[in-house]
N, C-alpha and C positions, 0 to 999 in steps of 0.2 A: 504493500500500500504506500510505498514511498513516493511513487510517481505514476500517474495515470491520467488519461484524458478525461474530459468532462462527460457526465452521463454514462459512467461505466458500471458494470455489474460487480461491484466490489463485495467480497464475501463479508459476512457479519463478524466483526471482531469479538463481540460479547459472547458468541456462541461457545467459544472454547471453555470459558469458565462455567457456563451453564451445563454443558455436556459432561464436564468433569466433576459436577456436584459442588462447585465452588460459588454458586450464586448465594447472595446474602438476602434472604427473605425475612419477613417480619418475625416469623417464629424462630428463625435462626439467631436473631440478634437481640432478643428480649434480655433485659439486664439479669445478671445472675442473681438468684434469690427472689425474683419477682413472684408475687402471689398469683394464683390462678383464679380466673372468673369463670363461673358457669351460670347459664341463664335458665331458670324455670320458665317454660313457655306454655301458653294455653294449649290444651288438648281439645278445646271446644271452639267451634267456628263462631258462635255468637252466644253471649250470655252475660248475666249480671253477676258480679263478684259479691257474694253474700258474706263470705268469711275468708280472711287471709291472716293466718297465724304463723309467724316465722320463728317463734321463741325456741322450739326444739332444734331447729336448724342452726340458730345463732349459738346454741350451746354445744353443738356437735364438735367432735375431735377435729382439730386443725382449722376450724372456721374462725376467721378474723372479723368478718363483716357480712351482714345481710342487708340488701338495699331494696326498698319498695318505692313506689312513686311518692308516697307520703314522705319518705326519708329524703328524696331529692328535693322536694318542695321545702322541707324543713331546713335544708342546707342553703336555701336561698337561690336555688337554680331556677332558671326559666325553662320549664319542662316541656314547652310547646315546640315541636320540631317544625321547621319551615316547609311549606308546600306551595307551589305556584298555582295561581288562579288566573282565569281569563275573564274577559268581559262578555256577558251574555248578549243575545240579540236585542234584548229590551234595554240594554245599557247598564243593568245591574252587574255586580261581580259574582263570579262563580262561588260556590260554597267553600268555606274555609274553616272546617271544624278543627278543633285542637287534636293534634296527634301527640300523645304524651310519650315520654321516653320509656316509661314502663306503664303497663296497663293501669288505668285508674277507673274504678267503678264498673267498667264493662270490658269484656274482651271481644274483639271483632274479627279475628282470623286465627286459625290454627297456626301456632308458631309465634304468635305475638308474645314478646317478653313481658313477664309479670314480676319476677324477682331475680335479682343478681346475688349470687352467693360467692364470697371470696374466701379462699382457703389456701393452705400450704401447697396442696396438690390438687390436680384436676379430679382425681378419684375421690378425694375427701369432699370437694365441692359438690360433685354429683351425688354422693351418698347423702349429704346434708339436705340437698334439694328434695330428696324423697321424704324428708321429715316435715316438709311444709304442709300445713293444712290449707288447701285452696278449695273452697266450695263455690261452685258456679251454678246458678240456675240457668239452664239452657233456654235460649230464645230461638225461634225459627230462623234458619239461615237464608240469606238471599244470595242466589248464585246467578240468576239470569240478568239479561240486559234489557229489562222492561220496567216501566214505571210501577211503583207499588212494592208490596212486600213489607216485612218487618223493618221498621226504620232503624238505620244505623246511626244517623246523626240528626238531631233536631234541626240543624242548619240546612238540611237537604230533604225537604218534603218529597215523598215518593222515591227517595234515594237518588234523585237526579242532581248531579253535582253542577252541571252547566248545560246551557243550550246556546250554542255559538254558531255564527254564520259568517260567510264571506262571499262576496260577489253580488250580482244583480238578480235577485230572485224573480222579479217581475219580467225582466227582459228574457231571462232563461225560459220562463213559462211560455212567453209569447213565441219564442223560437221553436219550442216543442209543439205548440199548437199549429205552427206553420210548416212543420217538417214534412218532407216527402216520406221518410221512414223514421221510426224510432226503435231503439234496441235497449233492453234492460237486462240486468243480471244481478242476482244476490251473490255476494262474495263474503266468505268467512275467512278470517285470518287468525289461526289458532294461537293460543297462548303457549309460550315456551319458558323454560328455565335456563338461565344463562350457563350455569355450570362451568365457570372459569376453572382452569386447571388448578390454580391455587385458590382455595376458599378465602373468604374475608377473615381478617385478623387485625389485632392492634396490641400495643402496650402503651401505658401512660406512666409518667413520673413527674414529680414536682420537686423544684429546688428553689429555695428562697422565694416562695410565692409565685414561681413561674412554672407554667405547665408545658410539658413536652408530650405530644402524642405522635407515635409512629404507627402508620397504618398502610396497608397495601391498596392505595387508591390511585386515581388518575390525575392527581394534582393536589397540592397542599393548601392553596390559597382559599378556596371555597370552604374547606374544612376548618381552616383557621378562623374564618369569619364567623361560622356557626358556633365554634367553641367559645370565642370571645363573647358572643351574645348570651350563650347558655350560662356562663360563669361570671358575666359582668366584668371581664378583664380588659385591659388596655392592649393596644397593638403590640407593644414590646413585652407583654406578659405571656404570650402564647407562641410556641414553636411547634410546627408540624413538619414531619419528615415522611417521605416515601422511599423505602429501600427498593430492591428488586421486586417487581410485581408480576405475578404469573397469570396474566390475562385479566381483562377488565370489560371490554365490549360495551361500555356505557354504564353497566351495572355498578361499577366501582367509582363512578364519578360522584355518587351521592353520599351524604352523611347517613349514618344509621344509628339506631338506639344504643347499640352496644358501646360505641366510641365514647359517648357522654357518660355512661354509667361506669365504665372502666376508669375514666378520668376522675370522676367523683370519688370512686373507691380509693384511688391512689392518693387523692387529697385528704380524705378522711383518715387514712391509715398511715400516711407519711412514708409509704413504701411503694415501689413499682408494682403495677398489676398488669397482667397479660391475659389475652383471650384469643382463642383460635377456633373458628367454626369447623365442625365436621361436615361431611357431605350431606347427610340428611338434614342437619340443621340449616345448611345453606339452601337446600331445596325448599325448606319451610319458610325461610326468612329473607332471602335475597329478593330484591325487586324482580318481578316477572317482566316479560316483554310481549308486545303485540296485543292480542285478545280484543278483537273488534269484528263487527259485522257491518257490511255496507250494501246499500242498494244504489247501483250506478246505472246511469242512463245516457245514451247518446241521441241527439237529433241529427239527421242527415238531410242533405239536399238530394236532388235527383242524380247528381254526379258523384255520389258517395263521399262528399266532403262533410266533415263534422261541422254543424252550425251551432251546437250548444252541448254542454256537458253538465250533468247534475248528479250530485252524490249526497246521500244521507247516511251518516255513519253513527253507530252506537258503539261506544268503547267502554271498557272496564277499567276503572281506576283502582280496583281493589278496595280495601277497607278505609284508606286514607289518601289524601293528596300526597304523593311523593314529591320529590324536589322539582321535577319538570313536568309532571304527569299531565296536568290539564293543557299543557302546550303541545304534547306529542301529536295527538290526532286533530289538532286545530291549526295553530300557526305553522308548525313544522310540516304537517301533512300538506298544507296549502302551498308551501314553497315550490313544490313540483306538481301541483294538482293536475295541470294540463300536459305535463311531460314535454315531449318534443313536437307537439302538434299545434298548428296555427289556428287556435280557437280563442276568441275573446269573450264569448258569452258563457259564463259559468256560474254555478251556485253550489256552495258546499255548506251543508248543515251538519254539525257534529253535536251529539249529546253524550255526556259522560255520566256513568252510574257507579255508585258505591256498591260493592258486594263484599261478602264475608270471605275474602281471599286476600292473599298477600298483595301489597300495593304493586302497581305496574308503573314502569318508567322507561327510560331510554334503553334500547337494545340495538346494537349495530345498525345504524341508519336512522333511528329515531324519527319516525313519521314519514320519511321519504320511501323506505321499502314498502310501507303500508299503502302509500298513495300510488306508487308505481304498480304495485301488485293489483290493486283494484282497476286501474286504468288499462293495464296490458291484458288482464283477463277479459275485460269488456271489449277490447280491440279484437281479440280472437273470436269472441262470440258474435260480434257485429259482422266480421268477415263471413262467418258461416251463414248467418241469417240473410246477409245481403247477396250471398253467392259469389263473393270475390276472393281473390287470393289475399291471405292475411299480410303477406309482405308488401303487396301492392297497395293495400288499403293504408298501410303506414306511410308508404312513399308519397302518395298523393296528398296526405295531410301533414307531412313534415313542414316545419319552418324551413324556408329555403335559405341557402348561404347568403344571398344578397339582402336578406331581411335583418341581418344582425348589424348593430346590437338590437335585440328584440325584447320589448317589454311584455311580459306575460300577463295573462288576465288577472293574476293575483299580485302584480306589482313587482315581480322579480325581473331584473334586466340581465338576460343571457348575453354574454359578450360576443362569443363566437360559436360556430358549429358547422359541421358538414355531415349531417346525419345520413344522407343518401350514400355518400362515399363509404362510410363505415358499414352500412347495411350491405352494399355491394360486395365489399371484401368479406363480410361474414358469410354471405352466400357461397363464395368461392371456398373459403377456408373450411366451412362445414360440409362441403360437397353436397349442397342442396340438390343438385341435379341427379345425384346417385341415390337419393333417399328412397324413391319408389322401388328401386331394385332391392334395396335392403329390406324394405317393408314386405315385399313379395316373398323374399327368401325366408323371412321369419314366419310369415303366414303359412308357408308350406310346412313349417315345423310346429304349427299350432300355436304360435306366439303372436302377440300384438305389438306393433312398433308405432310410436308416435314421435313427431317432431314439434318442438315448441320454440317460439321466438319471443324475446322480450327486448324492446328498445327502451332503455332507461335513461334518465338524467337525474342527477342529484346536485345539491348545493352544499358547499362546505359551510359549516356553522361555527358558532362560538365567538369569542372575543377576537376582533380583527387585529388587535394590537398585541405586540409581544416585544420582549427585550432580550438582548444578548450581551454578555459581558465576557471579554477576553482578557486573560491575565497571563503575562509572561513570568514564569516562575524562576526562582534562583537556580533550580536544578536543570535548567535548559528546556523544560517541558512547557507546554502551553495548556491552560485550562479555559474551556468555554462553559459558562454557566447559562443554562437555558430555562425557560419558563414552561416547558411542557414536561410530560412524564411518560416514559416508555412503559408499556405493559407487555412487551415482547415484540414490538414492531421493528426493532433494529435501530433505534434512534442514535445510539452511541456511534454506530458505523456511519450513518448518513450525515450526521452533523459534523463529525470529524472529516469525512470525505469532502463535504461542501466547503468547510473552512479551509481545508488544504487546497481545494481547487482555486479558491479566491486569493490565497496568500502565498502559496508555495511552501507552507510549513508542512513537513512530512506528517502524514496522518497518524503514524505510530507514535508521534510525540505529543499528540493532542488528547487531552482527557476531557470527557464530557461530564459535567456535574449537573444534577437535576434533583428536584424533590426535597428542598430544604428551605423553609420560609425564612430562616435566619440569613442564609447566604444569598437568597434570591427574593427580593422584597415583593415582587409582583410577577404574576404569570397567569396565563389562561388555562393551564393544564392541557390534558389531551382528551379529545372528543370531537365529533362532528367533522372528521377528516381534515382538521385544521393544522395539525402539528408541523409537518415539514414545510408547508407553504408559509405559515406565519413565522415560524422560527427562523427559517432561512432568509426570509425577508428582513428580519431583525439582524441577522448575521451580516447581510449585505450592508446595512446601514452602519453597523459597527466597524466593518472592514473599511468602509469609505472614510469614516472619521479617523480611524487608526492610520490609514494611508496618508491622509492629509497632515496629520500630526507628525508622522515620521518624515514626510517630505519637508516640512518646515524645519525640523531638527537637522536633517541632512543638508539643507541649504547652507547652514552655517558650517557644518563639518566639511562639506565638499567645496565650499566657496562658489556655489553656483546658484543663480536665482531660482526660487522655488518653482516658478513657471516653466523652467527648463528640465525639471526632474520628472521622470515618469515611472510608473510601476506596471509591469507586464504580467501580473499574477505570479511572478517568480522572483524577480529582482528589481531593485531600483536602478535606473540608468539615467545618465545625462551626457549630452555631447560635451566633449572636452574634458571628461573626467574618467580616470581608470577605475574608480570605485564602482562596483556593482553589487552592493550588499543585499543579502536576503532580509526578510522580515526578522528572522531570529538574530541575524548579525546586527541589525539596527537596534534591536531591543538590548543586546549586550552592550553596544556602544552607549546607549542611553543610560544603562545601569552604571557603567564605569564613570559616566559624567555626573552621576547623582540625580539623573532626571527620572525619579520614580514615577512622576506623573505620566510618563510615556509607557509605563509597564502595565497599566490597567485602562481598558477602554470599554465603555458601556453606552449603548444607544437603544432607544425604543423606536419601533416603526409600526405604522398602521397600514393595512391593506386598503387600497382605494375601493375595492369592491370584491364580491364573492366570485369564485370560479365555479364552473358547472361541469364536472366530469360527466361523460355520457358514453354509451356504447351499446353494442348488440350482443346478447347472449343467445346461443342456440343449443338446446338440449335435445337429445334423443333418448327415449326410454324404451325398454322392452318389458312387456307384462306377460306373465304366465297366467292365463285365465283360469287354470285349474286350481291355483293356489292364491292368486291375487298378488304375488310378489312382483314388485316394480324394481327394475334394475336400470340405473342411469348408465347408458352404454357409451354415449359420446357427449362431449361438452366443449363448445367453442366460444371463446370470448374475443371480441375485437373492441378495444377500449380507446377512447380519446382522453388521455390524462395530460394533454399538453406535453411540454418538455419533461422528460423523466430525469430525475436526479440520479437514481440508482435503479435501473430497470429490473434487476433481480429482486430487490426488496419490493418493488411495486408488484411484480408478478406473484411474490409470496403473499402479499396482502390480498390479491385477487383470489388466489387459491384458498386461503383461509376463509374469505367471505363467501365464496361459492360453497365451500364445505358446510358452512353454517346455514346457508340458504337451502341446500339439498337436505340437510338434517331436518329443518322445519317442514319442508315440503313432503318428505317421505316417511319420517320416523317420529319426530318429536311432537308431543302433545301433553299438556298439563290437564289432568282430570281431577276435579273436585266432585264429591258426591253431594246429595241434596242437603246434607248436614254441614257442608263446608269442610269435610275431611279430605285432605290431599291423598289421592290414591296412587300418585306417581312420585313417591318420596325417596326412591332409591333407583339405582341403575338396573335393578331387576324389573322395574316397571316403567322407567323412563329411558327411551332408547336414543342414545347419541350415535351419530354415524362413526363407523370405524373405517380403517383404510380400505377394507374389502368392499365397502358400500359406495366408494367413490370411483369415478372413472379418471383417466388421465385428462387433465384440463388443458386445452390448447389456448394459449394466450398470445394475442398479437396487439401491438401498439400502432395506432393510426392517429398521430397527434395533430391537433389543430391548436397551436399555442395560444394560451389565454392572454388577453390584454388586461386582465384585472390585476396582474402583478408583474414585476420586472423580469421574473424568471420564466414567465410563460407557462407555468405549471398549474396543474389542477389536482386537488386531493384525491387519494385513491383508497383510503383505509376502509370505507364502507361500501364501495361500489360493487364488490362481488356479491354481497348479500342483496343489494337493491335490485340487481338484475336476475339473480338466480331463482327467486321465488316463482315469478310468473313464467320464466322459461321452462322450468320443470313442470309446473302445474299445467301449462298449455300443452306440453308434450303428452302428459298423461291424458288430458281431455281429448287430444287428437287421437290417441290410441283407442280410447273408449267410445268415441263418437259413433263409429259405425256399428258398435254393439248396442246402440240405443241409449247410452248413458248421456244425459243432458246436464246434470248438475254434479260436478266433481270438485269437492273441496278438500283442502289439505287437512291432516296429513294423509298421504296415500299409503297407509299401512296395508299389509296383506289382507287383514280381515275386512277393512273398510272397502278396499277395491273389490274383493270377492263379493261383498254385499251389494256394491253398485252394479256389478255385472249380473248377478243373479236377480236383483230387483228389476233390472231392465228386461231380463229374459222372461220373468213372470209377467211383467206388464205387457209384453208383446204377445203372450199366449192367450 
């Protein structure tokens, strides 16, 4: 990695320590002698707490502290956890019921924490929790997404949290009334459990009235803000750190009950306290993803051009507002409501409901996969009902290259795009012309083959501003401090590579520092496909300032006017001077001259606008009608990510995203029974995709450089999932259509597909 050209597939440098077991995760670095926390959780989906007696547990061997919600309040904590709300269609605010850090008076989902037990060992804490007298009077559980049922919160009559709208409802209705044809489809987007490789965990310690919380999250600054609020502390009284983190996918962006309780326990006891979730505990308590149903409708003119689009969505918030939850299926869904199609008349109505399930929040894509899934499922259904080719229906409705920059119906400005070019390449790379021969070959063996297309677009989200700090260390190494947080994406490699590209500093001499609110005062964390775009934009600003400062210094050293000194990403040069120092050499010169001000450079930069990754996903599936087993046989991706910083890492992100999309489409499904009991709380019941379940994924880059940032790049972290859901689902529907199946909803498990086929057979008889 000492020298390479720009946009090269540099191997991940951090992988060596991970593969050798040398990663430093939160459970590895908890202070020696830290006490263990265990949480007694509700085993009831909905009920009133009639009795809570913790006296026996508090007296048990090894127990140092037992915390209830009343204890947190008595300690002066603000026990209300934050949750986002939207503005309803009538101008009022969405419901904002209190979500306590530990259950108070009622429990509202299985897995809700009620009591924290702190002991010398985890085993002792578990044993003590069994001594707690918790008497709950059951209430009927609400699971469906309809108004009514037992009320969870007084602030939400009929359990409706919000009723939100965007667009022109009247104009959309008029367009439908005047349409030559209309097409409608009900679409279900099943709930998933994130199941990051490393479950959530944290430890907390206090020193001289100052709190330090280490957790495996996707950034430290949001967590620091919530901890300050909860404990009434000042900015310099809280430090949050993130060590190595084994997967996040949006779920670890949020604060959780346990972090506050562990911090309070450490304060009360004057000793460090640690907590680590086990897998079933994670399935019960981590924020879920997706979980919505939509009725989507198109209006067409006589030439098969879409004249209007209308969507009504009902989404599950779970028992409380999570951090971003009311925004997921509203504002974030709306970012790409109309996808890549030139339609200006739209109406989106979204209703959110509280249910006796774990809260739902952002999961890889956060609203954009949900929106594209609905849109692209409806595109395929429309093509069938109109009797046109689904690829051609997309082409004739695409936004054309000459229309950019293009302002969408929901107010987003797409900067660039050439959707037809990408679709044409996808057809070639997926061998669309050979599909019918493959289908016929499978049919001869009694199998069903289907092909599905999804053309997606997404927007990068999150704080558009970021900072970068570059420090020239005494040992000859260089540190770059960043405001994002890797959860396994390869940030250490890509940030070092990019800084090396811009400065000529050998990448193996660059150390990337992240996840420490003491060292990095401000940052946007990782999420929304923002990290590399925003962070490298900040790095460019820092390198520019650093270069200018070094040139001013060299002007005196070289005896050359500053305007005659240039830097070529490798060395400083000036006509008439034999000196051609590198960045490292200039830094050493500055150190020798006592110019410590030249050894640290820090700048912040703000993106002018969002970028919009887009592309075509083509899936082919094979179904055994005797068993209902669906196999994803071929998968082709042609993406426009603009200019790629590291093509190998971008491809890895696509592979991971597609794997998560295929998992949801074919295997993953959260099931609660009528009492709110989670029936899929282990890997015996919840099926994650394994290597054998996935095909080779062919990835191609067809870049149209973005104009929204100087690098011309577009985020790639969530794109694979955004495109995969509809590609696989459309392929399954294609395979089942000739068998009479007209409604095919995820997940396409063997039993569900077998039922679809046999239901269609019975209906035909």
